[in-house]
Every structure is written in structure tokens, then in C-alpha cells.
C-alpha positions in Angstrom: 14.1 19.6 -11.3 11.0 18.0 -10.0 8.8 15.8 -12.2 5.1 15.2 -11.8 3.9 12.0 -10.6 2.1 11.5 -14.0 5.5 11.9 -15.9 7.3 9.7 -13.5 4.7 6.9 -13.8 4.4 7.3 -17.6 8.4 7.0 -18.2 8.4 4.4 -15.7 5.9 2.1 -17.3 7.1 2.9 -20.8 10.9 2.3 -20.0 9.7 -1.2 -18.3 7.6 -1.8 -21.3 10.4 -1.0 -23.8 13.1 -3.0 -21.9 10.8 -6.1 -21.5 9.7 -6.1 -25.5 13.1 -5.5 -26.4 14.7 -8.4 -24.6 11.9 -10.6 -25.3 11.9 -9.5 -29.1 15.6 -10.1 -29.5 15.8 -13.5 -27.8 12.7 -14.7 -29.8 14.4 -13.3 -33.2 17.7 -14.8 -32.3 16.4 -18.2 -31.5 14.1 -18.3 -34.4 16.9 -17.1 -36.8 19.3 -19.6 -35.3 16.7 -22.5 -35.8 16.2 -21.4 -39.2 19.7 -21.2 -40.2 20.4 -24.5 -38.7 17.6 -26.0 -40.6 18.8 -24.4 -43.9 22.6 -25.9 -43.4 20.8 -29.3 -42.3 18.8 -29.4 -45.7 21.9 -28.0 -47.5 23.9 -31.0 -46.3 21.3 -33.7 -46.9 21.2 -32.2 -50.5 24.9 -32.8 -50.7 24.6 -36.2 -49.5 21.9 -36.9 -51.9 24.1 -35.6 -55.0 27.1 -37.9 -53.8 24.5 -40.8 -54.0 23.6 -39.6 -57.4 27.3 -39.3 -58.5 27.8 -42.9 -57.0 25.2 -44.2 -59.5 26.6 -42.2 -62.5 30.3 -43.4 -62.0 31.5 -46.2 -64.0 34.6 -47.8 -62.9 36.2 -48.5 -66.3 35.1 -45.3 -68.2 34.6 -42.8 -65.3 31.9 -40.5 -66.2 30.2 -40.4 -69.7 29.5 -36.9 -71.2 25.9 -36.9 -70.3 26.6 -37.9 -66.8 29.4 -35.0 -66.5 26.8 -32.6 -67.7 24.2 -34.1 -65.2 26.7 -33.3 -62.3 27.3 -29.9 -63.7 23.7 -29.1 -63.3 23.7 -30.2 -59.8 26.9 -28.0 -59.4 25.2 -25.1 -61.0 21.8 -25.5 -59.3 23.3 -25.6 -55.6 26.4 -23.5 -56.2 28.6 -26.4 -55.5 32.2 -27.2 -56.4 32.4 -30.9 -57.3 35.4 -32.9 -57.7 36.1 -36.7 -58.1 39.0 -38.5 -57.3 39.8 -42.1 -58.1 41.2 -44.4 -55.6 44.8 -43.6 -56.6 44.0 -39.9 -56.2 43.4 -38.9 -59.8 41.1 -36.2 -60.5 38.4 -37.7 -62.8 35.9 -34.9 -62.8 35.8 -31.4 -61.7 33.2 -28.5 -62.1 35.4 -25.7 -62.1 35.3 -22.6 -59.9 34.5 -19.8 -61.8 30.8 -20.4 -61.7 31.0 -21.1 -57.9 33.0 -17.7 -57.5 30.4 -15.4 -59.4 27.5 -17.0 -57.3 29.0 -16.8 -54.0 29.8 -13.3 -54.3 26.0 -12.5 -54.2 25.9 -15.0 -51.5 28.5 -13.2 -49.2 26.5 -10.0 -49.9 23.4 -11.9 -48.6 25.2 -13.4 -45.7 26.7 -10.2 -44.6 23.1 -8.9 -44.2 22.2 -11.6 -42.0 24.8 -10.7 -39.4 26.0 -14.1 -38.7 22.9 -16.0 -38.0 24.5 -19.3 -38.9 27.7 -21.2 -37.4 29.2 -20.9 -40.8 30.7 -17.4 -41.6 29.6 -15.6 -44.9 32.6 -15.8 -47.3 34.0 -18.7 -45.6 35.1 -21.7 -48.2 34.4 -25.3 -46.8 35.1 -28.5 -48.2 33.4 -31.6 -47.5 34.6 -35.3 -48.6 32.3 -38.4 -49.1 33.3 -41.8 -50.4 32.9 -42.8 -53.8 31.1 -46.1 -53.6 30.0 -48.4 -56.2 28.5 -52.1 -55.3 29.4 -51.3 -51.7 33.2 -51.0 -53.0 35.1 -47.8 -52.2 36.3 -46.7 -55.6 37.6 -42.9 -54.8 36.5 -39.6 -53.2 33.8 -37.0 -54.0 34.9 -33.4 -52.8 32.1 -30.7 -52.5 33.3 -27.2 -52.0 30.9 -24.4 -51.0 31.0 -20.9 -49.6 29.1 -20.3 -46.1 26.2 -18.4 -47.8 25.6 -21.0 -50.4 22.7 -22.4 -48.6 20.9 -18.9 -48.4 18.5 -18.8 -51.2 16.1 -15.8 -52.1 13.3 -17.5 -50.0 15.3 -17.8 -47.1 16.5 -14.3 -47.2 13.2 -13.0 -47.8 11.8 -14.9 -44.7 14.7 -13.6 -42.4 14.0 -9.9 -43.8 10.5 -10.2 -43.1 11.2 -11.8 -39.6 13.2 -8.8 -38.6 10.9 -6.1 -40.2 8.0 -7.8 -38.2 10.4 -7.8 -35.0 10.9 -4.0 -35.3 7.1 -3.4 -36.3 6.2 -5.2 -33.3 8.5 -3.1 -30.9 7.0 0.1 -32.5 3.2 -1.0 -31.9 3.8 -2.5 -28.6 5.6 0.6 -27.4 2.7 2.7 -28.8 0.2 0.7 -27.0 2.6 0.7 -23.8 2.6 4.5 -23.7 -1.2 4.8 -24.2 -1.7 2.5 -21.2 1.1 4.0 -19.2 -0.6 7.3 -19.5 -3.9 5.9 -18.7 -2.7 4.2 -15.9 -0.6 7.1 -14.4 -3.6 9.3 -14.6 -5.8 6.7 -12.6 -3.1 7.0 -9.9 -2.0 10.6 -10.1 -5.3 12.5 -10.6 -6.9 11.4 -7.3 -3.7 12.0 -5.4 -3.6 15.4 -7.3 -7.4 16.0 -5.9 -6.4 14.9 -2.5 -3.5 17.1 -2.2 -5.6 20.0 -3.3 -7.9 19.1 -0.6 -5.2 19.0 2.0 -4.0 22.2 0.9 -7.4 23.7 1.5 -7.5 22.2 4.9 -4.2 23.8 5.5 -5.5 27.2 4.5 -8.1 27.0 7.0 -10.9 25.5 5.2 -11.7 22.6 7.3 -15.1 22.0 5.4 -13.0 20.7 2.3 -13.8 17.0 1.4 -12.6 14.7 -1.2 -15.5 12.9 -2.7 -14.0 11.2 -5.5 -14.0 7.3 -5.9 -11.0 4.9 -6.7 -10.7 1.3 -7.3 -7.2 1.2 -5.8 -7.1 0.2 -2.1 -4.3 2.4 -1.0 -5.8 5.6 -2.6 -9.3 4.8 -1.2 -7.9 4.2 2.1 -5.9 7.6 1.9 -9.3 9.4 0.7 -11.1 7.9 3.9 -8.2 9.0 6.2 -7.9 12.7 4.7 -11.8 13.1 5.0 -11.7 11.6 8.7 -8.7 14.0 9.4 -10.6 17.0 8.0 -13.7 16.0 10.0 -11.7 15.4 13.3 -9.9 18.8 12.7 -13.2 20.4 11.9 -14.9 19.1 15.1 -12.0 20.0 17.3 -11.9 23.5 16.1 -15.6 24.0 16.8 -15.1 22.5 20.3 -12.0 24.8 21.0 -14.2 27.6 20.0 -16.8 26.6 22.1 -14.6 26.3 25.0 -13.0 29.6 24.5 -16.6 31.3 24.5 -17.8 29.1 27.5 -14.5 30.0 29.4 -14.7 33.6 28.6 -18.4 33.9 29.6 -17.7 31.9 33.0 -14.5 34.1 33.7 -16.4 37.2 33.0 -19.3 36.6 35.2 -17.3 36.2 38.7 -14.7 38.8 37.5 -17.6 41.2 37.0 -19.1 40.4 40.4 -16.0 40.9 42.1 -15.3 44.1 40.4 -18.6 45.7 41.1 -18.6 44.4 44.8 -15.2 45.9 45.4 -16.0 49.3 43.6 -19.0 49.5 45.9 -16.7 48.8 49.1 -14.2 51.5 47.7 -17.0 53.9 47.2 -18.2 53.0 50.8 -21.6 52.3 49.3 -21.6 48.8 51.2 -20.0 47.9 54.4 -17.9 44.7 54.3 -19.6 41.7 56.0 -18.9 38.2 56.6 -21.7 37.1 54.1 -20.0 39.3 51.4 -16.5 38.2 52.1 -17.9 34.4 51.9 -19.4 35.4 48.5 -16.1 36.8 47.3 -14.2 33.6 48.5 -16.7 31.2 46.6 -16.2 33.4 43.3 -12.7 33.3 43.8 -12.8 29.6 44.3 -14.9 29.1 41.2 -12.1 30.9 39.1 -9.4 28.8 40.6 -11.6 25.9 39.4 -11.8 27.0 36.1 -7.8 27.8 35.8 -7.1 24.5 37.0 -9.4 23.0 34.1 -7.3 24.9 31.5 -4.1 23.6 33.2 -5.5 19.8 32.9 -6.3 20.8 29.3 -2.8 21.6 28.6 -1.5 18.4 30.5 -3.7 16.4 28.4 -2.6 17.7 25.1 1.3 17.5 26.1 1.9 14.4 28.3 2.1 10.8 26.9 -0.2 8.3 29.1 2.4 6.1 30.9 1.2 3.3 32.9 2.6 1.8 36.0 1.0 -1.4 36.3 0.9 -3.5 39.4 -1.1 -6.6 40.6 -4.0 -6.0 43.1 -7.6 -7.2 43.9 -9.7 -5.0 41.7 -12.9 -5.9 44.0 -11.4 -4.5 47.2 -10.0 -1.6 45.4 -13.6 -0.5 44.0 -14.8 -1.2 47.6 -12.4 1.1 49.1 -13.6 3.9 46.3 -17.0 3.5 47.2 -16.3 3.8 50.6 -14.5 7.2 50.1 -17.6 8.8 47.9 -20.3 7.3 50.7 -19.9 10.6 52.7 -20.1 13.1 49.8 -23.0 11.0 48.4 -24.8 11.1 51.7 -24.6 15.0 52.3 -26.3 15.6 48.9 -29.0 12.9 49.8 -28.1 10.4 46.8 -27.5 6.7 47.6 -24.6 4.5 46.1 -24.8 0.9 45.9 -22.3 -1.7 44.9 -22.5 -5.4 43.2 -19.0 -6.5 43.1 -17.9 -10.1 42.3 -15.1 -11.2 44.9 -11.3 -11.6 44.5 -10.9 -10.3 41.0 -7.2 -10.1 40.5 -5.7 -7.7 37.6 -2.7 -6.2 36.5 -3.2 -2.3 36.0 -2.4 1.1 36.9 -4.2 1.5 40.2 -3.8 5.1 40.4 -5.0 5.5 36.7 -8.1 3.3 37.8 -8.8 5.3 40.7 -8.6 8.4 38.3 -11.3 6.8 35.8 -13.6 5.9 38.9 -13.4 9.1 40.6 -14.5 10.9 37.1 -17.3 8.5 36.6 -18.7 8.5 40.0 -18.3 12.3 40.3 -20.2 12.8 37.2 -22.8 10.7 38.6 -23.1 12.6 41.7 -23.1 15.9 39.6 -25.9 15.1 37.3 -28.2 13.0 39.8 -31.5 13.9 40.5 -32.7 14.7 44.4 -32.8 11.3 46.0 -31.1 9.6 42.9 -29.2 6.4 43.1 -26.1 5.2 41.7 -25.1 1.6 41.0 -21.6 0.4 40.6 -21.2 -3.4 39.4 -18.1 -5.4 38.8 -19.0 -8.7 36.6 -17.0 -11.2 34.5 -17.7 -13.5 31.7 -15.4 -15.9 29.8 -13.2 -13.2 28.2 -13.7 -10.0 29.9 -13.8 -8.1 33.1 -16.8 -5.7 33.1 -17.2 -2.6 35.3 -20.6 -0.7 35.2 -21.7 2.6 36.6 -25.3 3.1 36.4 -27.3 6.2 37.5 -31.0 7.6 37.4 -29.7 11.1 37.0 -30.7 13.6 34.2 -29.4 11.6 31.3 -27.7 12.9 28.2 -29.5 13.8 24.9 -29.3 11.8 21.5 -27.4 15.1 20.0 -24.7 15.2 22.7 -24.3 11.3 23.1 -21.7 11.0 20.0 -19.4 13.6 21.5 -19.0 13.4 25.1 -15.7 11.6 24.9 -14.4 14.5 22.7 -12.0 16.6 24.4 -13.6 20.1 25.3 -17.1 19.2 24.7 -19.8 19.9 27.4 -23.5 19.6 27.0 -25.8 22.2 27.5 -27.2 21.0 30.6 -23.4 20.9 32.0 -23.0 24.7 31.6 -24.2 26.2 35.1 -21.7 27.2 37.4 -22.0 24.2 40.0 -21.5 21.4 37.4 -19.7 23.0 34.4 -16.0 21.8 33.7 -13.4 22.1 31.2 -14.9 19.1 29.2 -12.1 16.8 29.3 -12.9 14.4 32.1 -14.6 11.7 30.0 -11.7 12.1 27.5 -9.2 11.2 30.1 -11.3 8.3 31.2 -11.5 6.8 27.4 -7.7 7.5 27.1 -6.7 5.5 30.2 -9.3 2.5 29.5 -7.7 2.4 25.9 -4.3 2.6 27.4 -5.4 -0.9 29.1 -6.6 -2.3 25.7 -10.1 -1.7 27.0 -13.1 0.0 25.7 -15.8 2.3 27.1 -19.1 2.6 26.0 -22.3 4.7 27.4 -26.2 4.2 26.9 -28.5 7.0 28.0 -32.0 8.2 28.1 -32.5 12.0 28.6 -34.4 12.4 31.9 -33.9 8.9 33.0 -30.1 8.2 33.6 -26.9 6.8 32.2 -24.9 3.6 32.1 -21.0 3.5 31.5 -19.6 0.4 30.6 -15.7 -0.3 31.0 -14.6 -3.6 29.3 -11.3 -5.1 29.7 -10.1 -8.2 27.9 -8.7 -10.7 30.4 -5.8 -11.2 28.2 -4.5 -7.9 28.4 -4.8 -8.0 32.2 -2.8 -11.2 32.6 -5.9 -13.3 34.1 -6.9 -16.7 33.2 -10.1 -17.2 31.0 
């Protein structure tokens, strides 16, 4: 049977508090009771020693004890529950208090002691005798024997104190457990309630409501981090769902148009409305090429989603490699009337994946070519500072609007300006660029003004390229 997090936390807190209080309480109670019992025993022995001194003073070497002195000793015997016996130096018993009084009183003492569960080192009911020398004028005249039961030192006041101590101990446990229960319920709800609501939000997302968000606030760092993560996940899924739907709509539109054109033209040829001409067949070829391009774009999407990016790094001269790339693009730029320039610092050695770098530069330079104006210009720059290698691709083309700028690195996203049949793609080129750059521990940023142009900046830390700063 599964138990809710609230119950688990409450029981855990309560059990921890109960065990801690119980251990602390028993140890404290035991130590206090033991110290108090030892104190009572010490006081009892001090009284016995004091009585021995009194008896020393009452003893007369010639007449032993007078009747008054005997009565005085009996008073001490009754008051302290002691058996007192005095022997002369020859072993003759010259005084005894008798045992009947001691036995009567110690029956109650034994009951009192049994209630204390052996808190002292002397067991209840255990009879003990102690001997003291009978001394007069620094001369030993005999022996004083004191007999008592183990509980004789327990008076009513001591018993009341120990009973009160035990009652206080159990009452403290009860009150502490009540407080611990209240605190545990409060703390468990503080933890479990946000988690329950976050789970509810996740379930709504799972059921298709990608607009679900958790707006609760928590002072617990882990729960707050979880809240941020679940909301970020919801926002990302919602954005990706929107881009997928938009891609599907765009692809359906772009596939339908050439297919419709091909269908209508072929029907006209079959019906012999038109005669096949070289110009018409060239148009068919162009439409088919466009369809192939769209299908290849969809294939690239599948590869991007299924393949992990693995880098095959090698050391090469970045300056020379960029120069070669520009040389490859120059004929293509010239045919469109667009000029490409470069400003490269020489002899920059790096450890990178050369093929992936070419893929990045081909994407960026192709985009600059696609979206440049007539007689436009593109500038490729390679520069360095103390910590980074920086590559910039700047053009004075159509630019990117502010509403599109935050999304251009999202997969499937295409701005409204890129939807015509000459420049439209699947919307994953810049996503691939960002993935490759970040795989090299780099970053990519873009600044753009609509109608004026764009600048893409690639920044690679020298430490990640094995370069000396």
C-alpha cells in the first residue's frame, strides 16, 4: 500500500522526535535520579558518622551509658531507622537498640524502594552493617555497629521528589510529542503541498494542456528550482508544439503548390490542351527540384532529432580554413551581385572538428547570401582577445524583426520573410549551428535591425580550443 508524502514525512518527523525525546529524557532522568540517590546515601552516611561521634561523647568508660544517654541513643535509632549496637573492647555488648522497630519501619522502606526501581547502588530490602570505632579521649574503647536496610535513607520528601521527577519526565514526553506532531504536520504540508500541485501541473501537461503553469511560491530552494524547471519545460514544450504545427502547415502549403501545378500541367498535356515544350519541361524540373529540397529538409529534421553530436577534433589553422571557405563562396556571391569580404588575423591554431566548423560557416554564409539585398555586402571577421577566439559574419541584408529575433535558433522556426519559395527552408539551419558551437563550449549571439542587416557572433574560449591565452 502506497502512503502519501504528507503521512510519510509526518510519521518520520514524529518518530524521530519521539526517539530523540525518549532517549534524552531517560538519560536525563537516570542521571538525575542516580545523582540524587547518591546524594541521599552520602547524607545518610554523614548522619551515621555524626551519631557515632555523639555516642563517643555519651560513653563512660566506667559506667557505660546512663539511662538518659541510652534513651538519647534510642531517639537517634528511631529517628534514622538505625540498628545501633555498642561493644566494649572485650566484645561485650553494652548497648543495643533492638531490631523490632527497625524491621517495622523498613517494611515501608522496602515498598518505597521497590517503587524506585533500584535507582541507588544499595538494593531495597538489603540489610547493611557498618562499624565505627568507639573512641574516648583518643583512645579506642570498643566498636559501634550501625545496621540499616537499603531504603532507610529514603524519606517521604525524597520519595516525593523522585515521583515528581518521573511524572515530569512522562508529562514532558507527552507535551513534546504533541508539539512535534503539530510541527511535523506543518512542515510536511509545507513540503508536500507544492509537490502535489506541481504534480497536478505535470499531469495537465501530460494530458495535452501545455498552457498549464505552477505559480506557487516556496522558500525551499529545491522546490523553487523544481517549479522553475517544470514551468520552463511547459514553456519549451508549448513553443515546440507551436513550431511543429507551424512547420506542418508551411510544409503542407509548400508541397501542395508544386504538386498542384504539376498535376494541372500534366492533365493539360494528357488532354492535349498543351503541347510539351522545353520551357514547360524545365518548369516541371524546377518544381521537382523544389520538392526534393523540401523532402531533404524533412530528412535533416529527423537526423537532428535522432543523432547525438559527436565531434572529431583535429588541430588546424583556423585562419587558412576560413580563407578557403570564403574562396569557395566567392563565385556564388559574384553570380548574385553580392560582394564578400574578410578580415582575418593570421595563424590562429585551434583544436576543433573541421567538418562541423565548415557546416557552421556554410549555414551562416548561405543565409547571408539568401537574405542580402541587391549589391549587398558580407564581411567575415576573425579576431582574438585575451580569453576568446571570435568569428563574426556581418551582412547589410533584410535583417530580422524584433518579434522573430528571440526564436531564430529554435528548431522549425522560420520568419515570415523566409517563406518564399526561393529562400524557405525547414527552419533547422541555425539550430544546427548553435548545437555545433555549444558542443565546442562556445556561444553564438545575433544582433539585427530590420531592413539594415544582421551580425552573427561566434565566441570560443581559448581554454576549450587548447590555445595559450
